N, C-alpha and C positions, 0 to 999 in steps of 0.2 A: 891342382885337388886334387887326390885319392880320394877314392871313400873302399872303402868294401861294409856290404850288408849279413846280418850273420838275424839268426831264430832268433822265436822273440819265446824264445824253453827256457826255465830254467837251467837245465845242464850247461846252456852258451852263458848267463848269468856273467862269469867269470870272466869273460874277454870284455863285457862291454863293463866293468866293473875296474877293471885293467886298462882302457880307453879314457873313461877319468882322471885313470889315479896320473897318468902318461900325456893329459890336460890338451888328447887330440876331443876333436868335433861328436858329443854323439847329439844323436835326436830318435826320436822315436819313444816307444815301439807303435809301426802303421802298420799297416797291413800284415802282419805278422811280422815283421823285419826290423830289429835298428840300423841303422845309419851311425856310421862311423868312419869321421875322414880327418883330415889335415893337408896343407898349400900342396906337400913338398912326398913326405916319405909315411909308411901308416908300418910300423918295425913295435913283432909283439916276439915274446920266447914263454917259451911252451910251460917250461920249468915256472913262471913266474902266475900263469893262469891257475897253474894245475888241470887242467884239462887232461882229461885222456887221453892217450895215443891215438881209439877211435874217436871221441871229438874233435881229435886236432885235423884230421886227417876231412874233415868234415867243415870246418867254420867254415870255407870260401866257398860251398857249398851252392848259396844264395846269388854269390854275383859280386863281382868285382869290378871299380870306374878306373884304372891303373893298369899298370902291368909289374907281375907278382914277377921280382926280382932274385927273390931265396925262397923257399919254401922242403923246409927239410922235417927233423923229429922232431927239431929240438928248436927253432928259427922261421919265423916268415916277413920277408919283407913286401911290398909293395907302392913300388915311386911312382913317378909321374910317367904315361907313356912316351 
């Protein structure tokens, strides 16, 4: 299982919406964070979320349970550790 935590701020709502669209498990918000998880991999595309570069670069700040296998200005992937 891999999991990321996303701040419960309106600016990050597009990540939560995209996670739901992709069928990932979304829980929260709890204690100011959303939890997004999947069995083996999470993958997000910046263009699909519409996040600005500044928000994109901070989206994983609250934490990751897994291994960040890709993170660039277009996409990030979190896989099993």
